[in-house]
C-alpha positions in Angstrom: 0.1 0.3 0.1 1.3 3.4 -1.0 2.4 6.0 2.0 0.2 8.6 0.9 -3.0 5.9 0.9 -1.9 4.9 4.0 -2.3 8.1 5.4 -5.6 9.3 3.4 -7.2 5.5 5.2 -5.9 6.5 8.4 -7.5 10.1 8.4 -10.8 8.8 7.0 -11.0 5.9 9.5 -10.1 8.4 12.3 -12.9 10.9 11.3 -15.4 8.2 11.2 -14.4 6.8 14.6 -14.7 10.1 16.0 -17.9 11.0 14.0 -19.4 7.9 15.6 -18.7 8.3 19.4 -19.4 12.0 19.2 -23.1 10.5 17.9 -23.2 7.7 20.6 -22.4 10.0 23.4 -24.8 12.3 22.4 -27.7 9.6 22.2 -26.9 7.9 25.5 -26.8 11.3 27.4 -29.9 12.7 25.6 -32.5 10.0 25.2 -32.5 9.3 28.7 -32.6 12.9 29.4 -35.4 13.5 27.4 -37.5 10.2 28.7 -37.0 11.4 32.1 -34.6 8.2 33.1 -33.1 5.1 31.3 -35.3 2.8 29.2 -36.5 0.1 31.3 -36.1 1.7 34.8 -39.2 1.9 36.9 -41.0 5.3 36.8 -42.7 7.3 39.6 -45.7 8.3 38.3 -45.8 12.3 38.4 -48.5 14.1 39.5 -48.7 16.6 37.1 -49.1 14.1 34.1 -52.6 12.7 35.1 -54.1 15.5 33.3 -54.7 16.8 30.0 -56.2 19.5 28.1 -58.9 18.0 26.3 
């Protein structure tokens, strides 16, 4: 493999890996925050969630 091709492949793999790490971190931080807990955890019923505007 040519040295310049190794350099390009190494840069591309680094960019893809960095992007995947950032996406995974955002997903694992924002999804539980928006759900109010981790999926599958037992939730305490919220007193304000019993009513709705209809």
